[in-house]
C-alpha positions in Angstrom: -120.0 -25.1 -68.6 -120.5 -22.8 -71.7 -116.7 -22.9 -72.1 -115.4 -25.9 -74.5 -112.5 -26.4 -72.1 -112.8 -26.4 -68.3 -111.2 -27.9 -65.3 -113.7 -30.8 -63.8 -113.5 -32.4 -60.6 -112.8 -36.0 -61.1 -115.6 -37.1 -59.0 -118.0 -35.9 -61.5 -116.8 -38.0 -64.5 -119.0 -41.2 -65.1 -116.4 -43.8 -66.2 -119.1 -45.7 -68.4 -116.5 -47.0 -70.9 -113.8 -48.1 -68.5 -114.3 -51.7 -69.3 -113.7 -51.0 -73.0 -110.3 -49.2 -72.6 -106.8 -50.7 -71.9 -105.0 -49.3 -69.0 -101.6 -50.5 -69.7 -99.8 -49.4 -66.5 -96.5 -48.6 -68.2 -98.3 -46.2 -70.4 -100.0 -44.6 -67.5 -96.8 -44.2 -65.6 -95.1 -42.4 -68.5 -98.0 -40.2 -68.9 -98.1 -39.2 -65.2 -94.6 -38.3 -65.3 -95.3 -36.3 -68.3 -98.1 -34.5 -66.7 -96.1 -33.9 -63.8 -93.4 -32.2 -65.6 -95.5 -30.0 -68.1 -99.2 -30.5 -66.8 -102.1 -32.0 -68.8 -101.8 -30.7 -72.6 -104.5 -32.9 -74.2 -107.9 -32.5 -72.6 -110.4 -35.3 -72.1 -113.5 -35.6 -74.0 -116.7 -35.6 -72.1 -120.6 -35.4 -72.9 -123.6 -34.7 -70.5 -124.9 -37.9 -69.0 -128.4 -38.4 -70.2 -129.5 -39.4 -66.7 -128.5 -36.0 -65.3 -130.2 -33.1 -66.7 -128.6 -30.6 -64.6 -125.2 -31.5 -65.9 -123.6 -32.4 -62.6 -122.1 -35.4 -64.1 -120.4 -36.0 -67.5 -119.6 -39.1 -69.2 -115.8 -39.6 -70.0 -115.6 -40.5 -73.6 -111.8 -40.3 -74.2 -109.1 -39.6 -71.7 -109.2 -42.7 -69.4 -105.4 -43.1 -69.2 -105.3 -39.4 -68.4 -107.6 -39.7 -65.7 -105.8 -42.7 -64.3 -102.4 -40.5 -64.5 -103.8 -37.8 -62.8 -105.3 -39.7 -59.9 -101.9 -41.4 -59.6 -100.5 -37.9 -59.0 -103.1 -37.1 -56.5 -104.8 -34.4 -58.6 -108.4 -33.6 -58.1 -109.4 -32.0 -61.5 -108.9 -32.7 -65.0 -108.8 -30.6 -68.2 -111.9 -31.6 -70.3 -113.6 -30.6 -73.5 -117.3 -30.9 -73.5 -118.9 -32.1 -76.7 -122.5 -30.8 -77.5 -123.7 -34.2 -78.6 -125.0 -37.4 -77.3 -123.0 -40.4 -76.1 -123.2 -42.5 -79.4 -122.3 -39.4 -81.6 -119.2 -39.0 -79.3 -118.3 -42.4 -79.4 -118.5 -42.4 -83.5 -116.4 -39.1 -83.4 -113.7 -40.8 -81.3 -113.6 -43.7 -83.5 -113.4 -41.5 -86.5 -110.7 -39.1 -85.2 -106.9 -40.0 -86.2 -105.4 -37.5 -83.9 -104.3 -38.1 -80.1 -102.8 -41.5 -79.5 -103.8 -44.2 -81.8 -106.3 -46.9 -80.3 -105.2 -50.4 -79.9 -107.2 -52.8 -82.2 -108.8 -54.4 -79.1 -109.9 -51.0 -77.9 -111.7 -50.3 -81.1 -113.5 -53.6 -80.9 -114.4 -53.1 -77.4 -115.8 -49.6 -78.2 -117.6 -50.9 -81.2 -119.2 -53.5 -79.1 -120.3 -51.1 -76.6 -121.8 -48.9 -79.2 -123.7 -51.5 -81.0 -125.1 -53.0 -77.7 -126.0 -49.6 -76.4 -127.7 -48.0 -79.5 -128.6 -50.9 -81.4 -126.7 -49.9 -84.6 -125.8 -52.3 -87.2 -122.3 -52.8 -88.5 -123.2 -51.1 -91.8 -124.5 -48.1 -89.9 -121.6 -47.9 -87.5 -119.0 -48.2 -90.4 -121.0 -45.5 -92.2 -121.1 -43.0 -89.3 -117.4 -43.3 -88.1 -116.0 -43.2 -91.8 -114.8 -46.8 -92.1 -115.9 -50.0 -94.2 -118.0 -53.0 -93.1 -115.0 -55.3 -93.2 -113.0 -53.1 -90.8 -115.8 -53.2 -88.4 -116.2 -57.0 -88.7 -112.5 -57.7 -88.3 -112.3 -55.6 -85.0 -115.4 -57.4 -83.6 -113.8 -60.9 -84.5 -110.8 -59.9 -82.4 -112.8 -60.1 -79.3 -115.6 -62.6 -80.4 -113.8 -65.7 -79.1 -112.1 -64.2 -75.9 -113.4 -65.3 -72.7 -114.3 -62.6 -70.1 -111.1 -63.4 -68.0 -108.8 -62.6 -71.0 -110.8 -59.3 -71.6 -110.3 -58.2 -68.2 -106.6 -59.3 -68.2 -106.2 -57.3 -71.5 -107.9 -54.3 -70.2 -106.0 -54.2 -67.0 -102.5 -54.5 -69.0 -101.7 -58.0 -67.9 -102.2 -59.6 -71.3 -101.0 -58.1 -74.5 -103.3 -57.5 -77.5 -101.2 -59.7 -79.7 -101.3 -62.4 -77.0 -105.1 -62.1 -76.6 -105.8 -62.3 -80.4 -103.1 -64.6 -81.8 -102.8 -67.1 -78.7 -105.9 -66.9 -76.4 -108.6 -66.4 -78.9 -107.5 -69.4 -81.4 -107.1 -71.4 -78.1 -110.6 -70.4 -77.0 -112.2 -71.6 -80.1 -110.4 -75.1 -79.8 -110.7 -75.5 -76.1 -112.3 -72.8 -74.0 -111.2 -74.5 -70.9 -107.6 -74.4 -71.7 -108.0 -70.8 -72.6 -109.5 -69.9 -69.2 -106.8 -71.8 -67.3 -104.0 -70.3 -69.4 -105.3 -66.8 -68.7 -105.7 -67.5 -64.9 -102.0 -69.0 -64.9 -100.7 -65.9 -66.7 -102.1 -63.6 -64.3 -99.9 -64.8 -61.6 -96.7 -65.8 -63.9 -96.8 -63.7 -67.1 -94.7 -64.7 -70.0 -93.1 -62.6 -72.7 -94.6 -62.7 -76.3 -91.8 -64.6 -77.8 -92.1 -67.3 -74.8 -95.8 -67.4 -75.2 -95.3 -67.9 -79.1 -93.0 -70.8 -78.7 -95.4 -72.3 -76.0 -98.2 -72.2 -78.6 -96.1 -73.8 -81.5 -95.2 -76.7 -79.1 -98.9 -76.9 -77.9 -100.2 -77.5 -81.3 -98.2 -80.7 -81.9 -98.0 -82.1 -78.4 -100.1 -84.8 -77.1 -102.9 -84.5 -74.7 -101.1 -84.9 -71.5 -98.4 -82.6 -72.6 -100.9 -79.9 -73.4 -102.5 -80.2 -70.0 -99.1 -79.4 -68.4 -98.4 -76.5 -70.9 -101.6 -74.8 -69.8 -101.1 -75.2 -66.1 -97.5 -74.9 -65.9 -96.2 -72.6 -68.7 -93.2 -71.1 -66.8 -92.1 -75.0 -66.7 -92.0 -75.0 -70.5 -90.0 -71.9 -70.6 -87.4 -73.2 -68.1 -87.2 -76.3 -70.2 -86.5 -74.3 -73.3 -83.8 -72.1 -71.7 -82.1 -75.3 -70.4 -82.3 -76.8 -73.9 -80.6 -73.5 -75.4 -78.1 -73.7 -72.8 -77.2 -77.3 -73.4 -77.2 -76.8 -77.0 -74.6 -73.8 -76.7 -72.6 -75.9 -74.5 -72.5 -78.7 -77.1 -71.7 -76.3 -79.6 -68.6 -75.0 -77.7 -67.5 -78.5 -76.9 -67.8 -79.9 -80.5 -66.5 -76.8 -82.2 -66.6 -76.3 -85.9 -65.6 -80.0 -86.6 -68.6 -81.1 -84.8 -70.8 -78.7 -86.7 -69.3 -80.0 -90.1 -70.0 -83.6 -89.0 -73.6 -82.8 -87.9 -74.4 -81.1 -91.2 -73.1 -84.0 -93.2 -75.3 -86.3 -91.3 -78.2 -84.2 -91.9 -77.3 -84.3 -95.7 -77.4 -88.2 -95.6 -81.0 -88.1 -94.0 -82.3 -85.8 -96.5 -80.8 -87.9 -99.4 -82.4 -91.0 -97.8 -85.8 -89.2 -97.5 -85.6 -88.1 -101.3 -84.7 -91.8 -102.5 -87.6 -93.0 -100.6 -90.1 -90.6 -102.3 -88.8 -91.1 -105.8 -90.9 -94.3 -106.5 -94.0 -92.5 -106.0 -93.1 -89.8 -108.6 -94.2 -91.1 -111.8 -93.4 -89.6 -114.2 -90.4 -88.0 -112.9 -90.9 -84.1 -112.9 -88.1 -82.0 -114.8 -87.8 -79.7 -111.8 -86.7 -82.7 -109.6 -84.1 -83.7 -112.4 -82.8 -80.2 -112.6 -82.7 -80.0 -108.9 -80.8 -83.4 -108.5 -78.0 -82.1 -111.2 -77.5 -78.8 -109.1 -77.3 -80.9 -105.9 -75.0 -83.3 -107.6 -72.7 -80.3 -108.6 -72.6 -78.9 -105.2 -71.9 -82.3 -103.8 -69.0 -83.0 -106.0 -67.5 -79.6 -105.2 -68.0 -80.2 -101.5 -66.2 -83.6 -101.7 -63.3 -81.9 -103.8 -63.0 -79.2 -101.1 -62.8 -81.8 -98.3 -60.3 -83.9 -100.2 -58.0 -80.8 -100.8 -58.2 -79.6 -97.2 -57.4 -83.2 -96.0 -54.3 -83.4 -98.2 -53.0 -80.1 -97.1 -53.8 -80.3 -93.4 -51.0 -78.9 -91.1 -50.5 -82.3 -89.4 -49.8 -84.1 -92.8 -48.0 -81.3 -94.5 -44.2 -81.6 -93.3 -43.3 -77.9 -94.5 -46.1 -76.5 -92.1 -45.1 -78.8 -89.4 -41.6 -77.8 -89.5 -42.6 -74.1 -89.6 -44.7 -74.7 -86.6 -42.0 -76.4 -84.7 -39.4 -73.7 -85.5 -41.4 -70.6 -85.0 -41.0 -70.5 -81.4 -37.8 -68.7 -80.9 -38.4 -66.1 -83.7 -39.2 -62.9 -82.1 -42.7 -61.1 -83.2 -42.4 -58.6 -85.7 -44.3 -55.8 -84.0 -41.8 -56.0 -80.8 -38.7 -54.0 -80.2 -35.4 -55.5 -79.8 -34.2 -56.1 -76.3 -31.8 -53.1 -76.6 -34.4 -50.6 -77.3 -36.5 -52.0 -74.4 -33.6 -51.5 -71.9 
């Protein structure tokens, strides 16, 4: 135990902060393959457990993914580095270090919460001792302050991403904690991608109460509906072609013009920026009308020379083809 690095039996590790670390199964699997190929390169960090004076058990401070990867490989020991300090000092040192893999923001928040709850340190003291400012500590704690316990457990187990937890579940929990709990339970059995979850939240914000209930309990149905809508839009796009696109855009222009005309009576006096924008829009619209008129007058179906060329183009051989004699 006098050497800084040593091979330690896994059963002697006290995983006190396992609830504050994100496992991320894919990352553990990649780490296990790396250890299987080249062995454990970076040691885990441990300190003596205060309740065991003989040093038989050590508290694991950093290296929870490495321990999970070693257990997946069936290993019994782990390469560890023992720090000669207490648990609080070790946690502060890990938070202050920038080497090894970077911590996720949620992991930093969970470690800060464990540290403040276990030692009674204030945010100012924690910030000073880990080399951060108070605003950083406060922002990290806010990431998990509104998260329900089910969301924290799902995030720690890798079933819920940190982005989804902070950007989706946390705001939803502040507005409706019951909906947040139900959404987390639903995602545990049927996870969604980050993009699909973001689209669901955008639709949730403008939906009615009944629609929100369905979105929380059956998010997969919303994803399927979005996919079907996208497929239908693509089919309509193929069916209508560029002609349909032009017609649709011109209809949108009519709607926009009608909306602007309805708002004009409320603008008194009329701002100069609106007058200038109207002049530019008029120039663009006149140019568009001139282009449409020119293309309509020179269309192939209405231009006799083009139609004659199209009718007589069939018998002519293509320029990049050899003559019949050469082929023979």
